[in-house]
C-alpha positions as CSV (number, residue, x, y, z in Angstrom):
1,M,-11.8,80.4,-33.2
2,K,-9.0,81.6,-30.9
3,K,-11.3,84.0,-29.1
4,T,-13.8,81.2,-28.4
5,A,-11.0,79.0,-26.9
6,I,-9.9,81.9,-24.7
7,K,-13.5,82.5,-23.5
8,I,-13.9,78.8,-22.7
9,L,-10.5,78.7,-20.8
10,I,-11.4,81.8,-18.8
11,T,-14.8,80.3,-17.9
12,V,-13.3,77.0,-16.8
13,V,-10.7,78.9,-14.7
14,V,-13.4,81.0,-13.0
15,L,-15.5,78.0,-12.3
16,V,-12.6,76.1,-10.8
17,L,-11.5,79.1,-8.7
18,S,-15.1,79.6,-7.5
19,Y,-15.3,75.9,-6.5
20,L,-12.0,76.1,-4.6
21,F,-13.0,79.4,-2.9
22,I,-16.3,77.9,-1.7
23,T,-14.8,74.6,-0.4
24,V,-11.9,76.4,1.4
25,F,-13.9,79.2,3.0
26,M,-17.2,77.4,3.7
27,V,-17.0,76.4,7.3
28,D,-18.6,73.1,8.0
29,N,-16.7,71.7,11.0
30,Q,-17.5,68.1,10.6
31,A,-16.0,65.6,12.9
32,E,-12.9,63.9,11.4
33,R,-13.4,60.8,13.6
34,D,-15.8,59.1,16.0
35,G,-15.7,60.5,19.6
36,E,-17.6,62.1,22.4
37,I,-17.9,65.5,24.0
38,D,-19.2,66.7,27.4
39,L,-22.3,68.8,27.2
40,E,-23.9,71.0,29.9
41,I,-27.2,72.8,29.4
42,L,-28.3,75.6,31.8
43,D,-31.4,77.6,32.0
44,S,-31.6,81.4,32.4
45,D,-31.1,81.1,36.2
46,D,-27.9,79.0,35.5
47,T,-29.7,75.9,36.9
48,L,-28.1,72.8,35.4
49,L,-30.7,71.0,33.3
50,Y,-28.5,68.4,31.6
51,T,-24.9,67.1,31.8
52,G,-23.5,64.2,30.0
53,D,-21.3,62.9,27.2
54,L,-22.6,63.0,23.7
55,V,-21.3,60.5,21.1
56,Y,-20.6,61.8,17.7
57,K,-19.6,60.0,14.5
58,K,-17.2,60.9,11.7
59,G,-18.8,63.5,9.5
60,D,-21.2,64.9,12.2
61,T,-21.7,68.6,12.8
62,F,-22.6,69.7,16.3
63,F,-26.1,70.3,15.1
64,D,-26.2,66.6,13.9
65,V,-25.1,65.5,17.4
66,L,-27.7,67.6,19.2
67,D,-30.4,66.5,16.8
68,R,-29.7,62.8,17.4
69,H,-29.8,63.2,21.3
70,F,-32.5,65.9,21.7
71,D,-35.7,67.2,20.2
72,L,-34.7,70.5,18.6
73,T,-36.7,73.6,17.7
74,C,-35.0,75.9,15.2
75,A,-36.0,79.2,13.7
76,T,-37.7,79.8,10.4
77,R,-36.5,82.7,8.2
78,T,-38.8,85.0,10.3
79,Y,-37.4,83.5,13.5
80,Q,-40.6,81.7,14.4
81,P,-40.3,78.3,16.1
82,D,-39.9,75.3,13.7
83,P,-39.7,71.9,15.4
84,T,-38.8,70.3,12.0
85,C,-35.6,72.5,11.7
86,S,-36.3,72.5,7.9
87,Y,-35.1,76.0,7.3
88,T,-31.3,76.7,6.8
89,F,-29.9,80.2,6.8
90,H,-27.5,81.1,4.0
91,G,-25.5,84.2,3.5
92,Y,-22.1,85.9,3.7
93,T,-20.3,87.6,6.6
94,F,-19.1,91.1,6.5
95,H,-15.7,89.7,5.4
96,G,-17.3,87.8,2.5
97,I,-17.1,84.4,4.0
98,A,-20.0,82.1,3.2
99,Y,-22.1,80.5,5.9
100,Q,-25.1,78.3,6.2
101,G,-26.8,76.7,9.2
102,H,-29.6,76.6,11.6
103,V,-30.6,79.0,14.4
104,L,-31.5,77.0,17.5
105,L,-34.3,78.3,19.6
106,G,-34.9,75.4,21.9
107,L,-34.1,71.9,22.9
108,E,-35.9,69.2,24.9
109,G,-34.6,66.1,26.6
110,D,-36.2,63.4,28.7
111,D,-36.2,65.6,31.9
112,F,-36.2,69.2,30.6
113,A,-37.5,71.6,28.0
114,L,-35.8,74.8,27.1
115,M,-37.2,77.4,24.7
116,T,-36.1,80.9,23.7
117,D,-37.7,83.5,21.5
118,W,-34.7,85.1,19.9
119,R,-36.0,88.6,20.6
120,H,-35.7,88.5,24.4
121,T,-33.6,85.4,24.9
122,F,-31.3,83.2,22.9
123,L,-29.1,80.1,23.4
124,A,-25.5,80.9,23.8
125,I,-22.9,78.3,22.9
126,E,-19.7,78.2,25.0
127,L,-16.7,76.0,24.2
128,F,-14.6,74.5,27.1
129,D,-10.9,74.1,26.3
130,G,-10.1,72.3,29.6
131,E,-9.6,75.5,31.6
132,T,-12.2,78.2,30.6
133,Y,-15.4,78.6,28.6
134,D,-15.3,80.9,25.7
135,F,-18.3,82.0,23.5
136,A,-18.4,80.3,20.2
137,T,-18.0,82.5,17.2
138,E,-19.9,80.1,14.9
139,G,-23.5,79.0,14.9
140,I,-24.8,75.6,16.0
141,S,-24.3,74.1,12.6
142,N,-20.7,75.2,12.4
143,V,-19.3,75.0,15.9
144,P,-15.8,73.5,15.9
145,Y,-16.7,71.2,18.8
146,E,-14.2,68.5,18.0
147,D,-11.3,70.8,19.1
148,Y,-12.8,71.2,22.6
149,V,-13.3,69.2,25.8
150,G,-16.8,70.3,26.3
151,V,-19.7,72.5,25.2
152,R,-22.1,74.5,27.4
153,I,-25.4,75.8,26.1
154,T,-27.0,78.6,28.2
155,V,-30.0,80.8,28.0
156,R,-29.0,84.5,27.7
157,E,-30.9,87.7,27.5
158,A,-30.8,89.7,24.3
159,R,-30.2,93.4,25.1
160,E,-31.9,95.8,22.9
161,G,-30.2,99.2,22.3
162,A,-27.2,100.8,24.0
163,S,-27.0,100.5,27.7
């Protein structure tokens, strides 16, 4: 009887600790309040395709904001274009931190269309702190955009092999 109670207690403790670990280390970067953020979109020649303020709502991720304002094309698990953005990548980083999110291949607005292929080109996300742009260290679903003045999305070339 005592051994069963100890096993149940250990199981409950492990489940509670697992839940806490997942909720603490799972990055979701949802907006804590309503607001807006400046967005610039540039093509591979650094031609400005779009500039404007995007409105976000409490609970939005940056992916949600883009999805509301543009037609998005994401990657499938084999990195093929998917205009429904139905596939979500899941995994763990080298440091054991869980992640999930979309890989954005392209976006389309009223006056522009931008598409990358992930093998030769990709969309880089840069965060503007008021003085400089720095490359985001998170994917489009987990970008901590609410902490920044603006975001810039640019087409970049993927370089294969050492140069």
